Phi, psi and omega in degrees: 000131178299151183304319181302320179293324177298316180293322180291330182270357180295136180282129178274141176297166186264145169229154178229145180257132174287164176300321178299316179299318178301317178294319178300317180298319178297315179299316180297315179298310183299315180297313182296319179296318181293328182269323191234355178099166185296318182301312181293323179299316180292321179295316181291319180302325181295333183297307178299325179299316176297321179297323179300317178297319177298316180295324178294321180285326183229071190297339182266009182291332181280159180281136175292139178226054180300337178292339177268315180198132182303130176084357182277150173233160182231139178224130182273132167236109182048242183268006181247155177246129178261123178255133185209165174234152179260120178257174182299322186238006180194171172253130179259114177278116189266324183193156172230117184237148177291139183298337179278350179293149174281101186267117183236158179304330182299337179293344186251011178288000000 
């Protein structure tokens, strides 16, 4: 089997989105569409989705942020920060916040 086929057939690890993450994605899409148009909103929206797959495949790639919430990690995608936790069988995407936001532990209660 050619190498490309092996890579295409590789099973990707699992990730799950919290309700908050789903709401964050909608907010990001709506804001981007209102400022930059539908094409840019769709292009930008695809980025975090790709990042989720990367985090599922390499869950320890993000920086630990225990000072914000125990067990949480952070991964930057452009101007946003993806917050997630590593579970036994999946990565739980907890929130996506703009990097300019004042990020405090209370946001993760």
